[in-house]
All heavy atoms as a GROMACS GRO file, in nm:
protein
  526
    1MET      N    1  13.957  -1.562   5.595
    1MET     CA    2  14.032  -1.615   5.482
    1MET      C    3  13.934  -1.654   5.372
    1MET      O    4  13.829  -1.711   5.396
    1MET     CB    5  14.111  -1.738   5.529
    1MET     CG    6  14.197  -1.798   5.422
    1MET     SD    7  14.311  -1.920   5.489
    1MET     CE    8  14.241  -2.068   5.419
    2ALA      N    9  13.968  -1.624   5.250
    2ALA     CA   10  13.883  -1.657   5.135
    2ALA      C   11  13.882  -1.807   5.112
    2ALA      O   12  13.979  -1.876   5.143
    2ALA     CB   13  13.932  -1.585   5.011
    3ASP      N   14  13.772  -1.856   5.060
    3ASP     CA   15  13.763  -1.999   5.030
    3ASP      C   16  13.849  -2.027   4.907
    3ASP      O   17  13.820  -1.982   4.798
    3ASP     CB   18  13.617  -2.038   5.004
    3ASP     CG   19  13.603  -2.186   4.975
    3ASP    OD1   20  13.684  -2.265   5.026
    3ASP    OD2   21  13.507  -2.222   4.902
    4ASN      N   22  13.956  -2.101   4.927
    4ASN     CA   23  14.049  -2.132   4.818
    4ASN      C   24  14.069  -2.283   4.817
    4ASN      O   25  14.138  -2.336   4.903
    4ASN     CB   26  14.181  -2.059   4.837
    4ASN     CG   27  14.278  -2.084   4.724
    4ASN    OD1   28  14.250  -2.161   4.633
    4ASN    ND2   29  14.391  -2.020   4.728
    5SER      N   30  14.011  -2.351   4.722
    5SER     CA   31  14.018  -2.497   4.718
    5SER      C   32  14.134  -2.546   4.632
    5SER      O   33  14.139  -2.662   4.596
    5SER     CB   34  13.887  -2.555   4.667
    5SER     OG   35  13.859  -2.507   4.538
    6ASN      N   36  14.228  -2.459   4.600
    6ASN     CA   37  14.343  -2.497   4.519
    6ASN      C   38  14.427  -2.600   4.594
    6ASN      O   39  14.485  -2.570   4.698
    6ASN     CB   40  14.426  -2.373   4.487
    6ASN     CG   41  14.550  -2.404   4.406
    6ASN    OD1   42  14.582  -2.519   4.379
    6ASN    ND2   43  14.620  -2.300   4.367
    7PRO      N   44  14.438  -2.725   4.542
    7PRO     CA   45  14.515  -2.826   4.615
    7PRO      C   46  14.665  -2.797   4.618
    7PRO      O   47  14.737  -2.853   4.699
    7PRO     CB   48  14.487  -2.955   4.537
    7PRO     CG   49  14.446  -2.909   4.402
    7PRO     CD   50  14.379  -2.775   4.420
    8GLY      N   51  14.712  -2.707   4.532
    8GLY     CA   52  14.853  -2.669   4.534
    8GLY      C   53  14.886  -2.577   4.651
    8GLY      O   54  15.001  -2.557   4.684
    9ASN      N   55  14.785  -2.521   4.712
    9ASN     CA   56  14.802  -2.431   4.825
    9ASN      C   57  14.814  -2.515   4.952
    9ASN      O   58  14.722  -2.582   4.993
    9ASN     CB   59  14.683  -2.336   4.833
    9ASN     CG   60  14.697  -2.233   4.941
    9ASN    OD1   61  14.777  -2.245   5.032
    9ASN    ND2   62  14.616  -2.128   4.930
   10PHE      N   63  14.931  -2.510   5.017
   10PHE     CA   64  14.953  -2.592   5.134
   10PHE      C   65  14.858  -2.559   5.248
   10PHE      O   66  14.833  -2.642   5.335
   10PHE     CB   67  15.099  -2.581   5.182
   10PHE     CG   68  15.192  -2.666   5.102
   10PHE    CD1   69  15.266  -2.613   4.997
   10PHE    CD2   70  15.206  -2.801   5.130
   10PHE    CE1   71  15.351  -2.692   4.923
   10PHE    CE2   72  15.292  -2.881   5.056
   10PHE     CZ   73  15.364  -2.826   4.953
   11ALA      N   74  14.803  -2.439   5.250
   11ALA     CA   75  14.709  -2.402   5.355
   11ALA      C   76  14.581  -2.485   5.347
   11ALA      O   77  14.508  -2.497   5.446
   11ALA     CB   78  14.676  -2.254   5.346
   12ASN      N   79  14.555  -2.544   5.231
   12ASN     CA   80  14.433  -2.622   5.211
   12ASN      C   81  14.455  -2.772   5.232
   12ASN      O   82  14.364  -2.850   5.210
   12ASN     CB   83  14.377  -2.599   5.071
   12ASN     CG   84  14.338  -2.456   5.050
   12ASN    OD1   85  14.291  -2.390   5.141
   12ASN    ND2   86  14.360  -2.404   4.932
   13ARG      N   87  14.576  -2.810   5.269
   13ARG     CA   88  14.607  -2.952   5.284
   13ARG      C   89  14.612  -2.990   5.431
   13ARG      O   90  14.641  -2.907   5.516
   13ARG     CB   91  14.741  -2.983   5.219
   13ARG     CG   92  14.740  -2.967   5.069
   13ARG     CD   93  14.871  -3.010   5.012
   13ARG     NE   94  14.870  -3.000   4.868
   13ARG     CZ   95  14.970  -3.038   4.792
   13ARG    NH1   96  15.078  -3.089   4.846
   13ARG    NH2   97  14.962  -3.026   4.662
   14PRO      N   98  14.588  -3.118   5.461
   14PRO     CA   99  14.601  -3.163   5.600
   14PRO      C  100  14.744  -3.143   5.650
   14PRO      O  101  14.840  -3.156   5.575
   14PRO     CB  102  14.568  -3.313   5.592
   14PRO     CG  103  14.497  -3.332   5.462
   14PRO     CD  104  14.546  -3.224   5.371
   15LYS      N  105  14.757  -3.109   5.779
   15LYS     CA  106  14.889  -3.081   5.836
   15LYS      C  107  14.985  -3.198   5.820
   15LYS      O  108  15.104  -3.178   5.797
   15LYS     CB  109  14.876  -3.045   5.984
   15LYS     CG  110  14.817  -2.908   6.005
   15LYS     CD  111  14.817  -2.868   6.151
   15LYS     CE  112  14.757  -2.729   6.164
   15LYS     NZ  113  14.767  -2.678   6.298
   16GLU      N  114  14.935  -3.321   5.827
   16GLU     CA  115  15.021  -3.438   5.812
   16GLU      C  116  15.082  -3.444   5.672
   16GLU      O  117  15.197  -3.478   5.654
   16GLU     CB  118  14.943  -3.568   5.840
   16GLU     CG  119  14.890  -3.580   5.981
   16GLU     CD  120  14.761  -3.502   6.003
   16GLU    OE1  121  14.690  -3.468   5.904
   16GLU    OE2  122  14.733  -3.470   6.120
   17GLU      N  123  15.001  -3.410   5.573
   17GLU     CA  124  15.048  -3.412   5.435
   17GLU      C  125  15.154  -3.304   5.412
   17GLU      O  126  15.255  -3.326   5.346
   17GLU     CB  127  14.930  -3.391   5.341
   17GLU     CG  128  14.963  -3.406   5.195
   17GLU     CD  129  14.842  -3.390   5.104
   17GLU    OE1  130  14.728  -3.416   5.148
   17GLU    OE2  131  14.863  -3.350   4.989
   18VAL      N  132  15.131  -3.186   5.469
   18VAL     CA  133  15.226  -3.077   5.456
   18VAL      C  134  15.358  -3.114   5.524
   18VAL      O  135  15.466  -3.092   5.470
   18VAL     CB  136  15.168  -2.946   5.517
   18VAL    CG1  137  15.272  -2.836   5.521
   18VAL    CG2  138  15.046  -2.902   5.439
   19LYS      N  139  15.349  -3.173   5.642
   19LYS     CA  140  15.469  -3.214   5.715
   19LYS      C  141  15.548  -3.317   5.636
   19LYS      O  142  15.671  -3.310   5.626
   19LYS     CB  143  15.431  -3.269   5.852
   19LYS     CG  144  15.549  -3.301   5.938
   19LYS     CD  145  15.506  -3.346   6.077
   19LYS     CE  146  15.628  -3.380   6.162
   19LYS     NZ  147  15.590  -3.425   6.295
   20ALA      N  148  15.479  -3.414   5.577
   20ALA     CA  149  15.546  -3.518   5.498
   20ALA      C  150  15.616  -3.457   5.377
   20ALA      O  151  15.729  -3.495   5.344
   20ALA     CB  152  15.444  -3.624   5.453
   21ALA      N  153  15.553  -3.360   5.312
   21ALA     CA  154  15.614  -3.294   5.197
   21ALA      C  155  15.736  -3.214   5.240
   21ALA      O  156  15.840  -3.215   5.173
   21ALA     CB  157  15.513  -3.203   5.128
   22ALA      N  158  15.726  -3.148   5.354
   22ALA     CA  159  15.838  -3.068   5.405
   22ALA      C  160  15.957  -3.155   5.442
   22ALA      O  161  16.072  -3.114   5.424
   22ALA     CB  162  15.792  -2.986   5.525
   23GLN      N  163  15.932  -3.273   5.491
   23GLN     CA  164  16.040  -3.362   5.532
   23GLN      C  165  16.120  -3.415   5.413
   23GLN      O  166  16.231  -3.463   5.431
   23GLN     CB  167  15.985  -3.480   5.614
   23GLN     CG  168  15.941  -3.437   5.753
   23GLN     CD  169  15.878  -3.549   5.832
   23GLN    OE1  170  15.826  -3.644   5.775
   23GLN    NE2  171  15.879  -3.536   5.962
   24LYS      N  172  16.066  -3.404   5.294
   24LYS     CA  173  16.140  -3.449   5.175
   24LYS      C  174  16.252  -3.352   5.142
   24LYS      O  175  16.339  -3.383   5.061
   24LYS     CB  176  16.045  -3.464   5.055
   24LYS     CG  177  15.949  -3.578   5.070
   24LYS     CD  178  15.860  -3.591   4.948
   24LYS     CE  179  15.765  -3.707   4.967
   24LYS     NZ  180  15.676  -3.720   4.852
   25GLY      N  181  16.249  -3.234   5.201
   25GLY     CA  182  16.357  -3.138   5.184
   25GLY      C  183  16.383  -3.094   5.042
   25GLY      O  184  16.498  -3.078   5.002
   26GLY      N  185  16.280  -3.075   4.963
   26GLY     CA  186  16.296  -3.029   4.827
   26GLY      C  187  16.324  -3.138   4.726
   26GLY      O  188  16.343  -3.112   4.608
   27GLN      N  189  16.326  -3.262   4.770
   27GLN     CA  190  16.349  -3.371   4.676
   27GLN      C  191  16.227  -3.387   4.587
   27GLN      O  192  16.115  -3.372   4.631
   27GLN     CB  193  16.375  -3.502   4.750
   27GLN     CG  194  16.502  -3.499   4.832
   27GLN     CD  195  16.516  -3.625   4.916
   27GLN    OE1  196  16.434  -3.715   4.910
   27GLN    NE2  197  16.621  -3.630   4.995
   28ASN      N  198  16.251  -3.422   4.462
   28ASN     CA  199  16.144  -3.442   4.366
   28ASN      C  200  16.056  -3.558   4.410
   28ASN      O  201  16.105  -3.665   4.442
   28ASN     CB  202  16.204  -3.470   4.228
   28ASN     CG  203  16.101  -3.471   4.119
   28ASN    OD1  204  15.983  -3.453   4.144
   28ASN    ND2  205  16.145  -3.492   3.998
   29SER      N  206  15.926  -3.536   4.414
   29SER     CA  207  15.835  -3.640   4.460
   29SER      C  208  15.782  -3.726   4.345
   29SER      O  209  15.708  -3.820   4.368
   29SER     CB  210  15.717  -3.578   4.535
   29SER     OG  211  15.647  -3.490   4.450
   30THR      N  212  15.820  -3.692   4.222
   30THR     CA  213  15.776  -3.773   4.109
   30THR      C  214  15.897  -3.836   4.041
   30THR      O  215  16.010  -3.792   4.060
   30THR     CB  216  15.701  -3.688   4.005
   30THR    OG1  217  15.789  -3.589   3.954
   30THR    CG2  218  15.579  -3.621   4.066
   31THR      N  219  15.872  -3.936   3.963
   31THR     CA  220  15.982  -4.003   3.895
   31THR      C  221  15.982  -3.976   3.745
   31THR      O  222  16.069  -4.022   3.674
   31THR     CB  223  15.975  -4.156   3.917
   31THR    OG1  224  15.848  -4.202   3.870
   31THR    CG2  225  15.992  -4.190   4.062
   32GLY      N  226  15.883  -3.902   3.697
   32GLY     CA  227  15.874  -3.875   3.554
   32GLY      C  228  15.928  -3.739   3.518
   32GLY      O  229  15.997  -3.674   3.596
   33GLY      N  230  15.900  -3.698   3.398
   33GLY     CA  231  15.938  -3.566   3.355
   33GLY      C  232  16.065  -3.563   3.271
   33GLY      O  233  16.138  -3.660   3.260
   34PHE      N  234  16.088  -3.447   3.214
   34PHE     CA  235  16.199  -3.426   3.123
   34PHE      C  236  16.334  -3.454   3.190
   34PHE      O  237  16.422  -3.516   3.131
   34PHE     CB  238  16.194  -3.282   3.072
   34PHE     CG  239  16.284  -3.254   2.956
   34PHE    CD1  240  16.253  -3.299   2.830
   34PHE    CD2  241  16.400  -3.182   2.974
   34PHE    CE1  242  16.336  -3.272   2.722
   34PHE    CE2  243  16.484  -3.155   2.867
   34PHE     CZ  244  16.451  -3.201   2.741
   35ALA      N  245  16.350  -3.409   3.313
   35ALA     CA  246  16.478  -3.423   3.382
   35ALA      C  247  16.516  -3.568   3.409
   35ALA      O  248  16.634  -3.600   3.420
   35ALA     CB  249  16.476  -3.345   3.513
   36SER      N  250  16.418  -3.656   3.416
   36SER     CA  251  16.448  -3.796   3.444
   36SER      C  252  16.472  -3.878   3.318
   36SER      O  253  16.503  -3.996   3.326
   36SER     CB  254  16.334  -3.859   3.524
   36SER     OG  255  16.217  -3.866   3.446
   37MET      N  256  16.457  -3.814   3.201
   37MET     CA  257  16.476  -3.886   3.075
   37MET      C  258  16.624  -3.911   3.046
   37MET      O  259  16.711  -3.841   3.095
   37MET     CB  260  16.422  -3.803   2.958
   37MET     CG  261  16.275  -3.799   2.947
   37MET     SD  262  16.233  -3.702   2.801
   37MET     CE  263  16.059  -3.686   2.827
   38ASP      N  264  16.648  -4.006   2.961
   38ASP     CA  265  16.780  -4.035   2.910
   38ASP      C  266  16.834  -3.908   2.840
   38ASP      O  267  16.760  -3.843   2.766
   38ASP     CB  268  16.770  -4.151   2.811
   38ASP     CG  269  16.899  -4.180   2.740
   38ASP    OD1  270  16.993  -4.223   2.808
   38ASP    OD2  271  16.904  -4.160   2.617
   39PRO      N  272  16.960  -3.870   2.864
   39PRO     CA  273  17.014  -3.749   2.803
   39PRO      C  274  17.002  -3.744   2.651
   39PRO      O  275  16.979  -3.637   2.593
   39PRO     CB  276  17.161  -3.750   2.845
   39PRO     CG  277  17.162  -3.827   2.973
   39PRO     CD  278  17.055  -3.931   2.957
   40ASP      N  279  17.014  -3.857   2.584
   40ASP     CA  280  17.000  -3.858   2.438
   40ASP      C  281  16.857  -3.824   2.397
   40ASP      O  282  16.835  -3.753   2.299
   40ASP     CB  283  17.040  -3.994   2.380
   40ASP     CG  284  17.190  -4.018   2.388
   40ASP    OD1  285  17.267  -3.919   2.384
   40ASP    OD2  286  17.230  -4.135   2.398
   41LYS      N  287  16.760  -3.875   2.472
   41LYS     CA  288  16.619  -3.845   2.442
   41LYS      C  289  16.592  -3.697   2.469
   41LYS      O  290  16.522  -3.631   2.393
   41LYS     CB  291  16.526  -3.932   2.525
   41LYS     CG  292  16.380  -3.908   2.494
   41LYS     CD  293  16.299  -4.033   2.517
   41LYS     CE  294  16.152  -4.007   2.493
   41LYS     NZ  295  16.114  -4.028   2.356
   42GLN      N  296  16.650  -3.642   2.578
   42GLN     CA  297  16.635  -3.499   2.606
   42GLN      C  298  16.688  -3.416   2.490
   42GLN      O  299  16.622  -3.321   2.446
   42GLN     CB  300  16.713  -3.461   2.732
   42GLN     CG  301  16.650  -3.504   2.861
   42GLN     CD  302  16.730  -3.456   2.980
   42GLN    OE1  303  16.838  -3.399   2.968
   42GLN    NE2  304  16.677  -3.480   3.098
   43ARG      N  305  16.806  -3.451   2.441
   43ARG     CA  306  16.867  -3.378   2.329
   43ARG      C  307  16.779  -3.384   2.205
   43ARG      O  308  16.762  -3.286   2.134
   43ARG     CB  309  17.006  -3.435   2.298
   43ARG     CG  310  17.120  -3.350   2.346
   43ARG     CD  311  17.255  -3.399   2.298
   43ARG     NE  312  17.288  -3.535   2.338
   43ARG     CZ  313  17.327  -3.570   2.460
   43ARG    NH1  314  17.339  -3.480   2.554
   43ARG    NH2  315  17.356  -3.695   2.488
   44ASP      N  316  16.723  -3.503   2.180
   44ASP     CA  317  16.638  -3.521   2.063
   44ASP      C  318  16.515  -3.430   2.071
   44ASP      O  319  16.482  -3.360   1.975
   44ASP     CB  320  16.596  -3.668   2.051
   44ASP     CG  321  16.508  -3.693   1.931
   44ASP    OD1  322  16.544  -3.647   1.820
   44ASP    OD2  323  16.402  -3.758   1.947
   45ILE      N  324  16.451  -3.429   2.187
   45ILE     CA  325  16.331  -3.346   2.205
   45ILE      C  326  16.368  -3.198   2.198
   45ILE      O  327  16.303  -3.119   2.130
   45ILE     CB  328  16.262  -3.379   2.338
   45ILE    CG1  329  16.202  -3.520   2.331
   45ILE    CG2  330  16.153  -3.277   2.370
   45ILE    CD1  331  16.148  -3.572   2.463
   46ALA      N  332  16.478  -3.161   2.266
   46ALA     CA  333  16.518  -3.020   2.268
   46ALA      C  334  16.554  -2.970   2.129
   46ALA      O  335  16.529  -2.854   2.095
   46ALA     CB  336  16.635  -3.003   2.364
   47SER      N  337  16.612  -3.056   2.047
   47SER     CA  338  16.653  -3.014   1.913
   47SER      C  339  16.533  -2.987   1.822
   47SER      O  340  16.548  -2.923   1.718
   47SER     CB  341  16.741  -3.122   1.849
   47SER     OG  342  16.666  -3.236   1.816
   48GLN      N  343  16.416  -3.032   1.862
   48GLN     CA  344  16.297  -3.009   1.780
   48GLN      C  345  16.237  -2.872   1.804
   48GLN      O  346  16.141  -2.833   1.738
   48GLN     CB  347  16.194  -3.119   1.807
   48GLN     CG  348  16.241  -3.255   1.763
   48GLN     CD  349  16.143  -3.365   1.797
   48GLN    OE1  350  16.023  -3.341   1.804
   48GLN    NE2  351  16.194  -3.485   1.819
   49GLY      N  352  16.291  -2.797   1.899
   49GLY     CA  353  16.249  -2.658   1.921
   49GLY      C  354  16.102  -2.639   1.948
   49GLY      O  355  16.041  -2.547   1.897
   50GLY      N  356  16.042  -2.722   2.027
   50GLY     CA  357  15.901  -2.707   2.062
   50GLY      C  358  15.807  -2.780   1.970
   50GLY      O  359  15.687  -2.788   1.996
   51GLN      N  360  15.856  -2.835   1.862
   51GLN     CA  361  15.769  -2.905   1.768
   51GLN      C  362  15.714  -3.035   1.826
   51GLN      O  363  15.611  -3.084   1.782
   51GLN     CB  364  15.842  -2.934   1.637
   51GLN     CG  365  15.886  -2.809   1.564
   51GLN     CD  366  15.769  -2.717   1.532
   51GLN    OE1  367  15.668  -2.760   1.479
   51GLN    NE2  368  15.784  -2.590   1.565
   52ALA      N  369  15.783  -3.090   1.927
   52ALA     CA  370  15.737  -3.215   1.988
   52ALA      C  371  15.621  -3.191   2.083
   52ALA      O  372  15.551  -3.284   2.122
   52ALA     CB  373  15.852  -3.281   2.064
   53SER      N  374  15.598  -3.066   2.119
   53SER     CA  375  15.491  -3.032   2.211
   53SER      C  376  15.356  -3.058   2.146
   53SER      O  377  15.337  -3.034   2.027
   53SER     CB  378  15.501  -2.885   2.249
   53SER     OG  379  15.387  -2.844   2.319
   54SER      N  380  15.263  -3.106   2.226
   54SER     CA  381  15.127  -3.124   2.174
   54SER      C  382  15.060  -2.990   2.153
   54SER      O  383  14.970  -2.976   2.073
   54SER     CB  384  15.044  -3.210   2.269
   54SER     OG  385  15.033  -3.146   2.395
   55GLY      N  386  15.108  -2.888   2.224
   55GLY     CA  387  15.058  -2.752   2.207
   55GLY      C  388  14.914  -2.736   2.253
   55GLY      O  389  14.843  -2.832   2.277
   56SER      N  390  14.873  -2.613   2.266
   56SER     CA  391  14.738  -2.582   2.310
   56SER      C  392  14.650  -2.537   2.194
   56SER      O  393  14.530  -2.534   2.206
   56SER     CB  394  14.741  -2.472   2.415
   56SER     OG  395  14.815  -2.512   2.526
   57PHE      N  396  14.713  -2.497   2.085
   57PHE     CA  397  14.638  -2.439   1.974
   57PHE      C  398  14.675  -2.504   1.843
   57PHE      O  399  14.787  -2.548   1.822
   57PHE     CB  400  14.669  -2.289   1.962
   57PHE     CG  401  14.644  -2.211   2.087
   57PHE    CD1  402  14.749  -2.164   2.162
   57PHE    CD2  403  14.516  -2.185   2.130
   57PHE    CE1  404  14.727  -2.092   2.277
   57PHE    CE2  405  14.493  -2.112   2.244
   57PHE     CZ  406  14.599  -2.065   2.319
   58GLU      N  407  14.580  -2.505   1.754
   58GLU     CA  408  14.605  -2.544   1.615
   58GLU      C  409  14.670  -2.424   1.548
   58GLU      O  410  14.619  -2.313   1.558
   58GLU     CB  411  14.472  -2.579   1.547
   58GLU     CG  412  14.484  -2.633   1.407
   58GLU     CD  413  14.546  -2.771   1.403
   58GLU    OE1  414  14.527  -2.850   1.498
   58GLU    OE2  415  14.615  -2.800   1.303
   59PRO      N  416  14.785  -2.441   1.482
   59PRO     CA  417  14.850  -2.326   1.420
   59PRO      C  418  14.755  -2.250   1.328
   59PRO      O  419  14.684  -2.309   1.248
   59PRO     CB  420  14.964  -2.389   1.339
   59PRO     CG  421  14.993  -2.516   1.411
   59PRO     CD  422  14.859  -2.564   1.462
   60GLY      N  423  14.752  -2.117   1.344
   60GLY     CA  424  14.668  -2.033   1.260
   60GLY      C  425  14.523  -2.024   1.306
   60GLY      O  426  14.444  -1.953   1.245
   61SER      N  427  14.489  -2.093   1.416
   61SER     CA  428  14.350  -2.089   1.462
   61SER      C  429  14.318  -1.953   1.524
   61SER      O  430  14.406  -1.876   1.562
   61SER     CB  431  14.323  -2.199   1.565
   61SER     OG  432  14.388  -2.169   1.687
   62LYS      N  433  14.191  -1.924   1.534
   62LYS     CA  434  14.145  -1.798   1.594
   62LYS      C  435  14.196  -1.787   1.738
   62LYS      O  436  14.243  -1.681   1.781
   62LYS     CB  437  13.992  -1.793   1.590
   62LYS     CG  438  13.932  -1.669   1.646
   62LYS     CD  439  13.938  -1.557   1.548
   62LYS     CE  440  13.858  -1.438   1.603
   62LYS     NZ  441  13.903  -1.313   1.548
   63LYS      N  442  14.191  -1.896   1.813
   63LYS     CA  443  14.238  -1.894   1.952
   63LYS      C  444  14.388  -1.864   1.957
   63LYS      O  445  14.434  -1.790   2.043
   63LYS     CB  446  14.211  -2.027   2.022
   63LYS     CG  447  14.072  -2.042   2.076
   63LYS     CD  448  14.064  -2.168   2.160
   63LYS     CE  449  13.938  -2.167   2.243
   63LYS     NZ  450  13.933  -2.278   2.336
   64ALA      N  451  14.465  -1.921   1.866
   64ALA     CA  452  14.609  -1.897   1.864
   64ALA      C  453  14.638  -1.751   1.831
   64ALA      O  454  14.725  -1.688   1.892
   64ALA     CB  455  14.676  -1.987   1.761
   65GLN      N  456  14.561  -1.693   1.741
   65GLN     CA  457  14.578  -1.554   1.705
   65GLN      C  458  14.547  -1.463   1.824
   65GLN      O  459  14.620  -1.369   1.853
   65GLN     CB  460  14.489  -1.517   1.586
   65GLN     CG  461  14.534  -1.580   1.456
   65GLN     CD  462  14.434  -1.557   1.344
   65GLN    OE1  463  14.326  -1.500   1.363
   65GLN    NE2  464  14.466  -1.605   1.225
   66GLU      N  465  14.438  -1.495   1.895
   66GLU     CA  466  14.400  -1.414   2.012
   66GLU      C  467  14.506  -1.424   2.121
   66GLU      O  468  14.541  -1.324   2.183
   66GLU     CB  469  14.264  -1.462   2.066
   66GLU     CG  470  14.149  -1.427   1.974
   66GLU     CD  471  14.018  -1.494   2.016
   66GLU    OE1  472  14.015  -1.566   2.118
   66GLU    OE2  473  13.917  -1.472   1.947
   67ALA      N  474  14.558  -1.544   2.142
   67ALA     CA  475  14.662  -1.562   2.244
   67ALA      C  476  14.788  -1.487   2.205
   67ALA      O  477  14.854  -1.425   2.290
   67ALA     CB  478  14.692  -1.709   2.264
   68GLY      N  479  14.823  -1.489   2.079
   68GLY     CA  480  14.940  -1.419   2.031
   68GLY      C  481  14.927  -1.268   2.045
   68GLY      O  482  15.022  -1.200   2.081
   69GLN      N  483  14.807  -1.217   2.021
   69GLN     CA  484  14.784  -1.074   2.035
   69GLN      C  485  14.788  -1.033   2.180
   69GLN      O  486  14.832  -0.923   2.214
   69GLN     CB  487  14.649  -1.037   1.973
   69GLN     CG  488  14.650  -1.045   1.822
   69GLN     CD  489  14.512  -1.030   1.762
   69GLN    OE1  490  14.410  -1.031   1.832
   69GLN    NE2  491  14.505  -1.015   1.630
   70LYS      N  492  14.747  -1.123   2.268
   70LYS     CA  493  14.747  -1.093   2.410
   70LYS      C  494  14.890  -1.082   2.460
   70LYS      O  495  14.920  -1.005   2.551
   70LYS     CB  496  14.673  -1.205   2.485
   70LYS     CG  497  14.653  -1.179   2.630
   70LYS     CD  498  14.568  -1.290   2.690
   70LYS     CE  499  14.546  -1.264   2.838
   70LYS     NZ  500  14.470  -1.370   2.898
   71GLY      N  501  14.980  -1.160   2.398
   71GLY     CA  502  15.121  -1.153   2.435
   71GLY      C  503  15.145  -1.188   2.579
   71GLY      O  504  15.088  -1.281   2.631
   72GLY      N  505  15.227  -1.112   2.646
   72GLY     CA  506  15.264  -1.140   2.785
   72GLY      C  507  15.173  -1.074   2.886
   72GLY      O  508  15.202  -1.076   3.005
   73SER      N  509  15.064  -1.012   2.842
   73SER     CA  510  14.977  -0.946   2.939
   73SER      C  511  14.904  -1.048   3.023
   73SER      O  512  14.878  -1.159   2.981
   73SER     CB  513  14.876  -0.856   2.865
   73SER     OG  514  14.791  -0.933   2.786
   74SER      N  515  14.875  -1.009   3.145
   74SER     CA  516  14.808  -1.103   3.236
   74SER      C  517  14.658  -1.105   3.207
   74SER      O  518  14.602  -1.014   3.150
   74SER     CB  519  14.832  -1.064   3.380
   74SER     OG  520  14.779  -0.934   3.404
   75SER      N  521  14.594  -1.215   3.250
   75SER     CA  522  14.452  -1.229   3.220
   75SER      C  523  14.368  -1.161   3.318
   75SER      O  524  14.350  -1.122   3.408
   75SER     CB  525  14.412  -1.376   3.215
   75SER     OG  526  14.461  -1.446   3.324
   0.00000   0.00000   0.00000
């Protein structure tokens, strides 16, 4: 097996931790996030059409242009 230190990979986690996660039966293990927000706040953010996002690029930057040209192709 290849050395994969990705903590998201259950094969790399202790068996006790994997068992505890499995026993939650798909229940969300966090209390934050968009889904836990007040519906009015969700609507407000959603109505901004992505403008509320901190984003990864400065609009018009060289990196943004390169990412846009790359489109949906994989890296």
